[in-house]
N, C-alpha and C positions, 0 to 999 in steps of 0.2 A: 371731594367729588360728591355731588348729590345724586341719590339714587331715584330713578323714575319708578316709584312704587306701583302706579297703575300698570305700567308696561310689564313690570315683573309679575304682577298678579294675574294679568292676561295670559302671559307666557306659562305660568304655573297651571292656570285651568286648562290651557290648551294641551299641555304635555300630559297631565293627569287624565284628561279626557281622551287623548290619543292612545294611551296606555290601556284604558278600558276598552276602547274600540278594537285595538289589536287582539286583546284577550278574547273579545266577543266573537270576532270574525275568524281568528285563526288558532289561537292557543287552546281556548276551551273546547272547540271540536276535536283538537288532537288528544285532549286529556280524556274526552268521553270515549273516542275510539280506542285509546289505550286501555281504559278501564273494561270496555266491552271485549276486546281481544284477551285480556287476562281473565275475565269471568268465564269465557268460553273455553279456556284452556285448562281450568281446573274444576274439580267436582264441588268444592266448598271454599269459595273465595274468602280471604282473610281481610277483615275490615281495615286493619293496619296498612295492607298493601293498597287497598282501594283508596283510602285517605291520602297516602303518599302520591299516588298516581294522579289524584284530583287536586293536589296542592298547587295554588297559583304561585308563579315566580314571585319573589320577594318585591321586586320593583313594581310589578302589576298590582300585588296586594296594597302597597303603599299608595300607588296612584289612585286606585279605586276607593280607598278609604278617605284620601283627602279631597277628591273631586267634589263631592256634594257640599263640604264645608267651604272650599275655596270658591265654588260657584255662587253660593249664597252670599259670601263676603263681596264678591265682584258685583253682583246685582244690587245689593244694598248700598255699597260704596259709590257705584257708578251712576245709579239712577234714583236713588231715594235719600239716604243721609249719610254724611261723611263726618267723622269727628276731627277736630283740630285742637291744638293747644296754642294759647296766647303766649308768644315769646317775649313781648315788649309792652311798654306802657303807653304806646301811641294812641289807644283808644280809652284811656282812663278819662273819666270815672266809669264809663259804660262797662268796660272789660278791664280786668286786672291781669297782671303777669301771673301765669299759672293757671288761668282759667281754662277748663276743658269746654269747648263749645260744640254744638251740632249744627251742620250746615245742610239746608234743604237743597237737593241737587236738581229738583224738577221745577222749582219756582220760575226759573228764567228759561225753561225749555229742556227737552230731553236731548242729551248729547252723548255720542258714542265714546267709549273710554279710549284713552291714549291719543287718538286723533282729535278729539274734542269737537267733532262736527255736530252741529245741531240738526237733529232730524225730525223733531216734533216741536212746534211753537206752542208754548204754554203761557207765557207772560214776559214782561220786560222789567228791568229794575225800575224802582220808583225813588224819587227823591226822598232821602231819609233813610233808605234801606242801609243795614249793615251787610256789606258784601265781601265775600272771599274771592280773590281773583289771583291770577298768576301775573307777577311783576313784569311789566312790559320789556324791561331791559334785560331780565333773566327769568324766562318762563319756568324754570325749575324751582323758583322760590314763590311761595304762596304769601300774599299780603291780605290784611283785612282793614277796611276803612269804611267810611260812611259815603253813600252816594249823595254828592252835592249838586253836580251838573248833569243834565240829560242832553242828548243830542240836539243841538241848535241853541242851547242856554249861552247866555253871556254871564260869566262869573267874574266878581271882582272882590279883592281883599284889601282893606284900606289900612292906613298907618295907625289908626285907632282900633284895629283888630276887629273890624265889623265886616261881616260877609253880606254880599249883595248878589242876588240872582235876578237876571234880566232888569237891572236898575232898581229893584226893590230890596230894602234891607230885610234880612232874615230876622224874625221876631226872636228876641231873647230877653230874659229877665234875670236880674241878679239874684242868686240864692243866698250867697255868703262867701266867706273866706273858707278855703279848704283847710280842715282841721290839721294843725301841726305846721302850717307854713307862715304863721304870723302875718297873714295878710298879703304875702307875696304872690299867691295863687288864688284866684277867684272862680267859684263855680256859678255858672249860668244855666237857666233852663231855655233851650232853644227849641223852636217849632219849625222843622224843615220838612215841607210837604205835610203829610198826615202824622209824621213822627214827632213826638215830644221827648226830649232826652236832655241829659246834662252834658255840658262841655266844660273844659277847664282851660283858663288862661292864665299865664304868668305875666304879671302886670309890668315887670321891668325887663322883659326879654323880647328882643326883636331879631328874628332869623332872617329876614328877607326885606329887600327894598320895599318901601310903601306903595300903596295903591297900584297893585298889579292886576291885570285883566287877562281873561282868556275866553276864547270862543270854542264851545264843544262841537267837534265835527260830527257828522252823521255816523252812526254806528260805534259811538265812543261814549265814555263817561269820565266825569271829573270827581276825584276822590279825595276826601279829607279825613284826618283823624280827629277824634273828639278831644284829645289833648292837643290843643291847637298849636302850641308853642314846643311841642315835643313829638312831632310826627313827621316822618319822611313820606310825603304824599304828593299829589298832583301839583302842588305848588313849587316843588323843588326838583323834580325830574327834568333832567337835561342830557339826553342820550344823543351823541353825535351820529349814531347809526340810525336814528329815527328822524324822519322829516321834521322840521322846526315847528309846523303848524300841529304836529301830533304830540309834541313834548307835553308830558304830564297827563296824557290821555290814556285810558284803559279801553282797548278795543273789545267789542262784544265777544270775539273768539276766546279771550282770556278769562272770561268769567267762570267761576267754579260754583258758586251757589249762594243763597242768602242765609246768613247766620240767624238763628232763631231762638237758641236756648243755651244757657250754661248748665251742664249737668254734674260738674265737680270742680273743685279748685284745689290746686297743689302748687303753691308758690315756690316751696323748697322741697324738690323730690328726694327726700332722704328719710331714713327711719325715724330720726328724731322729730320730723315734721310730716305727719301723716296727711293724706288727702282729707278734705272736709266738704261738706255740703251747705255751708253757710251762704254761698252765693248762687245757689240752684234757682233758676227762674228764667222767664222769657227775656229776650234781648229787645230793647226799645231804641 
Protein backbone atom coordinates (compact mmCIF):
# COMPACT_ATOMS: atom_id res chain seq x y z
CA UNK A 1 0.00 0.00 0.00
CA UNK A 2 1.44 3.38 -1.00
CA UNK A 3 1.25 6.25 1.46
CA UNK A 4 -0.18 9.60 0.49
CA UNK A 5 2.61 11.67 1.97
CA UNK A 6 1.13 15.10 1.10
CA UNK A 7 -2.11 14.15 2.87
CA UNK A 8 -0.21 12.88 5.91
CA UNK A 9 1.83 16.09 6.02
CA UNK A 10 -1.28 18.28 5.83
CA UNK A 11 -2.94 16.25 8.60
CA UNK A 12 0.18 16.52 10.78
CA UNK A 13 0.34 20.30 10.31
CA UNK A 14 -3.38 20.62 11.05
CA UNK A 15 -3.17 18.50 14.22
CA UNK A 16 -0.11 20.35 15.54
CA UNK A 17 -1.70 23.70 14.75
CA UNK A 18 -4.94 22.65 16.44
CA UNK A 19 -3.07 21.62 19.57
CA UNK A 20 -1.37 25.01 19.67
CA UNK A 21 -4.68 26.80 19.18
CA UNK A 22 -6.38 24.79 21.95
CA UNK A 23 -3.51 25.65 24.27
CA UNK A 24 -3.69 29.34 23.35
CA UNK A 25 -7.46 29.63 23.82
CA UNK A 26 -8.15 27.27 26.72
CA UNK A 27 -5.22 25.57 28.44
CA UNK A 28 -2.82 28.54 28.78
CA UNK A 29 -5.50 30.78 30.42
CA UNK A 30 -6.22 27.97 32.90
CA UNK A 31 -2.54 27.68 33.74
CA UNK A 32 -2.24 31.43 34.25
CA UNK A 33 -5.33 31.40 36.47
CA UNK A 34 -3.93 28.53 38.53
CA UNK A 35 -0.63 30.37 38.98
CA UNK A 36 -2.43 33.57 40.00
CA UNK A 37 -4.52 31.65 42.56
CA UNK A 38 -1.44 29.97 44.00
CA UNK A 39 0.54 33.20 44.21
CA UNK A 40 -2.36 34.89 45.97
CA UNK A 41 -2.62 32.13 48.53
CA UNK A 42 0.96 32.11 49.77
CA UNK A 43 3.32 34.76 51.05
CA UNK A 44 6.40 33.54 49.15
CA UNK A 45 5.54 31.43 46.06
CA UNK A 46 7.97 28.64 45.22
CA UNK A 47 9.33 28.72 41.70
CA UNK A 48 9.18 24.95 41.42
CA UNK A 49 5.44 25.04 42.04
CA UNK A 50 4.94 27.91 39.57
CA UNK A 51 6.90 26.03 36.91
CA UNK A 52 4.85 22.89 37.53
CA UNK A 53 1.57 24.78 37.23
CA UNK A 54 2.79 26.48 34.04
CA UNK A 55 4.01 23.28 32.41
CA UNK A 56 2.31 22.48 29.10
CA UNK A 57 0.79 19.03 28.56
CA UNK A 58 3.30 16.78 26.79
CA UNK A 59 1.11 16.41 23.68
CA UNK A 60 0.73 20.20 23.39
CA UNK A 61 4.45 20.68 23.90
CA UNK A 62 5.28 18.28 21.08
CA UNK A 63 2.62 19.75 18.81
CA UNK A 64 3.85 23.32 19.26
CA UNK A 65 7.47 22.23 18.75
CA UNK A 66 6.78 20.33 15.53
CA UNK A 67 4.32 22.81 14.00
CA UNK A 68 6.79 25.40 12.60
CA UNK A 69 9.04 22.70 11.15
CA UNK A 70 6.18 20.79 9.53
CA UNK A 71 4.58 24.00 8.27
CA UNK A 72 7.81 25.11 6.57
CA UNK A 73 8.22 21.64 5.01
CA UNK A 74 4.61 21.75 3.78
CA UNK A 75 5.04 25.18 2.17
CA UNK A 76 8.38 24.31 0.55
CA UNK A 77 7.22 20.91 -0.68
CA UNK A 78 3.81 22.04 -1.91
CA UNK A 79 4.59 25.36 -3.54
CA UNK A 80 8.36 25.68 -4.13
CA UNK A 81 10.62 22.64 -4.45
CA UNK A 82 10.12 18.93 -3.87
CA UNK A 83 12.87 16.27 -3.87
CA UNK A 84 12.55 12.94 -5.68
CA UNK A 85 14.79 9.95 -6.29
CA UNK A 86 15.09 8.28 -9.71
CA UNK A 87 14.14 4.59 -9.34
CA UNK A 88 14.68 3.35 -12.91
CA UNK A 89 16.79 3.86 -16.00
CA UNK A 90 13.98 5.16 -18.24
CA UNK A 91 15.58 8.62 -18.47
CA UNK A 92 19.16 7.51 -19.19
CA UNK A 93 21.50 9.10 -20.06
CA UNK A 94 19.93 12.32 -18.72
CA UNK A 95 19.12 10.79 -15.33
CA UNK A 96 20.63 7.68 -13.79
CA UNK A 97 19.20 5.25 -11.23
CA UNK A 98 19.80 6.71 -7.77
CA UNK A 99 19.91 10.36 -8.80
CA UNK A 100 18.25 12.68 -6.30
CA UNK A 101 16.53 15.50 -8.15
CA UNK A 102 14.78 18.76 -7.32
CA UNK A 103 11.41 19.57 -8.86
CA UNK A 104 10.12 23.13 -9.29
CA UNK A 105 6.52 23.10 -8.02
CA UNK A 106 5.48 26.53 -9.32
CA UNK A 107 6.76 26.41 -12.92
CA UNK A 108 3.39 25.16 -14.15
CA UNK A 109 1.14 26.97 -11.69
CA UNK A 110 0.48 27.05 -7.96
CA UNK A 111 -1.59 24.06 -6.85
CA UNK A 112 -3.22 23.33 -3.50
CA UNK A 113 -1.71 20.30 -1.74
CA UNK A 114 -3.62 17.00 -1.67
CA UNK A 115 -6.43 18.11 -4.00
CA UNK A 116 -3.92 19.39 -6.61
CA UNK A 117 -6.22 22.17 -7.77
CA UNK A 118 -4.41 24.91 -9.68
CA UNK A 119 -5.19 28.26 -8.08
CA UNK A 120 -2.63 30.52 -9.78
CA UNK A 121 -1.57 30.26 -13.42
CA UNK A 122 2.19 30.66 -13.88
CA UNK A 123 3.15 28.79 -17.03
CA UNK A 124 2.58 25.65 -19.09
CA UNK A 125 4.88 22.71 -19.85
CA UNK A 126 7.07 23.27 -22.88
CA UNK A 127 8.21 20.69 -25.39
CA UNK A 128 11.48 19.26 -24.12
CA UNK A 129 10.84 19.84 -20.39
CA UNK A 130 11.64 17.02 -17.98
CA UNK A 131 8.46 16.72 -15.95
CA UNK A 132 7.31 14.78 -12.90
CA UNK A 133 3.68 13.73 -12.95
CA UNK A 134 1.29 11.27 -11.37
CA UNK A 135 0.84 8.14 -13.47
CA UNK A 136 -2.63 8.34 -15.04
CA UNK A 137 -3.49 4.70 -14.26
CA UNK A 138 -2.32 5.00 -10.63
CA UNK A 139 -2.10 8.61 -9.36
CA UNK A 140 -0.30 7.42 -6.21
CA UNK A 141 2.78 6.66 -8.33
CA UNK A 142 5.04 9.45 -9.59
CA UNK A 143 6.66 9.20 -13.03
CA UNK A 144 9.33 11.32 -14.67
CA UNK A 145 9.58 11.68 -18.47
CA UNK A 146 10.25 14.32 -21.10
CA UNK A 147 7.42 16.38 -22.59
CA UNK A 148 7.21 15.45 -26.28
CA UNK A 149 3.67 16.41 -27.27
CA UNK A 150 1.69 19.51 -26.31
CA UNK A 151 -2.10 19.89 -26.62
CA UNK A 152 -3.08 19.66 -30.30
CA UNK A 153 0.20 18.06 -31.45
CA UNK A 154 0.38 15.10 -33.82
CA UNK A 155 3.04 12.65 -32.61
CA UNK A 156 4.42 9.69 -34.54
CA UNK A 157 7.20 7.19 -33.89
CA UNK A 158 8.46 5.19 -36.86
CA UNK A 159 9.91 1.71 -37.28
CA UNK A 160 13.40 3.22 -37.66
CA UNK A 161 13.00 4.85 -34.24
CA UNK A 162 12.50 8.40 -35.45
CA UNK A 163 10.26 10.83 -33.60
CA UNK A 164 8.02 13.21 -35.56
CA UNK A 165 6.06 16.16 -34.14
CA UNK A 166 3.37 17.64 -36.38
CA UNK A 167 4.84 15.85 -39.38
CA UNK A 168 8.35 17.21 -38.85
CA UNK A 169 11.24 14.97 -37.75
CA UNK A 170 12.77 15.95 -34.43
CA UNK A 171 16.39 16.93 -35.04
CA UNK A 172 18.91 14.40 -33.79
CA UNK A 173 22.63 13.82 -34.32
CA UNK A 174 24.57 10.63 -33.63
CA UNK A 175 27.09 11.08 -30.82
CA UNK A 176 28.44 7.53 -30.74
CA UNK A 177 28.10 4.16 -29.10
CA UNK A 178 27.31 4.02 -25.41
CA UNK A 179 30.46 2.89 -23.56
CA UNK A 180 30.37 -0.77 -22.63
CA UNK A 181 27.60 -1.78 -25.04
CA UNK A 182 29.81 -2.87 -27.97
CA UNK A 183 27.73 -0.75 -30.31
CA UNK A 184 24.35 -2.24 -29.38
CA UNK A 185 23.25 1.07 -27.84
CA UNK A 186 23.75 4.44 -29.51
CA UNK A 187 23.63 7.92 -28.02
CA UNK A 188 22.09 10.79 -29.99
CA UNK A 189 21.88 14.51 -29.33
CA UNK A 190 18.24 15.51 -29.77
CA UNK A 191 16.77 19.01 -30.02
CA UNK A 192 13.19 19.02 -28.79
CA UNK A 193 11.75 22.51 -28.59
CA UNK A 194 14.43 24.66 -26.96
CA UNK A 195 15.96 21.69 -25.12
CA UNK A 196 19.08 19.90 -26.34
CA UNK A 197 19.74 16.61 -24.60
CA UNK A 198 21.04 13.09 -25.10
CA UNK A 199 18.81 10.13 -25.85
CA UNK A 200 19.63 6.43 -25.93
CA UNK A 201 18.53 3.87 -28.52
CA UNK A 202 19.09 0.12 -28.57
CA UNK A 203 19.69 -0.74 -32.19
CA UNK A 204 18.41 -4.34 -32.07
CA UNK A 205 15.41 -3.88 -29.81
CA UNK A 206 11.84 -3.13 -30.88
CA UNK A 207 9.15 -3.00 -28.21
CA UNK A 208 6.18 -1.77 -30.22
CA UNK A 209 4.55 -2.05 -33.64
CA UNK A 210 6.10 0.39 -36.13
CA UNK A 211 4.74 3.73 -37.25
CA UNK A 212 2.46 4.55 -34.33
CA UNK A 213 0.61 7.88 -34.28
CA UNK A 214 -1.15 9.87 -31.58
CA UNK A 215 -3.09 13.13 -31.32
CA UNK A 216 -2.67 15.00 -28.05
CA UNK A 217 -6.05 16.22 -26.70
CA UNK A 218 -6.56 19.63 -25.10
CA UNK A 219 -5.30 19.79 -21.53
CA UNK A 220 -3.04 16.74 -21.97
CA UNK A 221 0.61 15.95 -22.71
CA UNK A 222 2.50 13.14 -24.45
CA UNK A 223 5.55 11.91 -22.53
CA UNK A 224 8.59 9.83 -23.49
CA UNK A 225 11.71 8.65 -21.69
CA UNK A 226 15.16 9.54 -23.02
CA UNK A 227 16.03 5.85 -22.85
CA UNK A 228 13.78 5.27 -25.84
CA UNK A 229 13.77 1.46 -25.83
CA UNK A 230 13.56 1.03 -22.04
CA UNK A 231 10.84 3.44 -20.98
CA UNK A 232 7.24 2.77 -19.96
CA UNK A 233 5.76 5.96 -21.36
CA UNK A 234 2.89 7.40 -23.40
CA UNK A 235 3.63 5.01 -26.27
CA UNK A 236 2.61 1.99 -24.21
CA UNK A 237 -0.06 3.02 -21.69
CA UNK A 238 -3.33 1.24 -22.43
CA UNK A 239 -5.75 1.48 -19.50
CA UNK A 240 -9.26 0.05 -20.11
CA UNK A 241 -10.60 2.44 -17.47
CA UNK A 242 -9.50 5.46 -19.52
CA UNK A 243 -11.20 6.51 -22.80
CA UNK A 244 -9.25 5.23 -25.80
CA UNK A 245 -8.54 8.72 -27.14
CA UNK A 246 -6.78 9.52 -23.84
CA UNK A 247 -4.57 6.42 -23.76
CA UNK A 248 -0.99 7.48 -23.13
CA UNK A 249 -1.90 11.05 -22.27
CA UNK A 250 -1.05 12.89 -19.05
CA UNK A 251 -3.79 15.31 -17.95
CA UNK A 252 -2.82 18.72 -16.65
CA UNK A 253 -4.26 17.89 -13.22
CA UNK A 254 -1.62 15.11 -12.81
CA UNK A 255 1.36 17.46 -13.20
CA UNK A 256 3.69 17.65 -10.19
CA UNK A 257 6.39 19.98 -11.49
CA UNK A 258 9.46 20.57 -13.63
CA UNK A 259 12.65 18.69 -12.77
CA UNK A 260 15.54 21.15 -12.88
CA UNK A 261 18.57 19.82 -10.98
CA UNK A 262 20.39 16.77 -9.64
CA UNK A 263 21.65 17.47 -6.14
CA UNK A 264 23.05 14.05 -5.15
CA UNK A 265 23.45 10.55 -6.52
CA UNK A 266 23.26 7.32 -4.53
CA UNK A 267 22.81 4.33 -6.87
CA UNK A 268 23.31 1.75 -4.13
CA UNK A 269 22.01 3.04 -0.78
CA UNK A 270 24.24 1.13 1.60
CA UNK A 271 27.26 1.90 3.77
CA UNK A 272 29.71 0.37 1.30
CA UNK A 273 28.47 2.75 -1.43
CA UNK A 274 28.09 6.25 -0.05
CA UNK A 275 26.26 9.13 -1.78
CA UNK A 276 28.32 11.17 -4.22
CA UNK A 277 28.14 14.57 -5.89
CA UNK A 278 29.63 13.57 -9.24
CA UNK A 279 26.36 14.11 -11.11
CA UNK A 280 25.31 17.39 -9.46
CA UNK A 281 24.06 19.90 -12.01
CA UNK A 282 21.13 21.27 -13.94
CA UNK A 283 18.85 18.95 -15.92
CA UNK A 284 18.59 19.63 -19.65
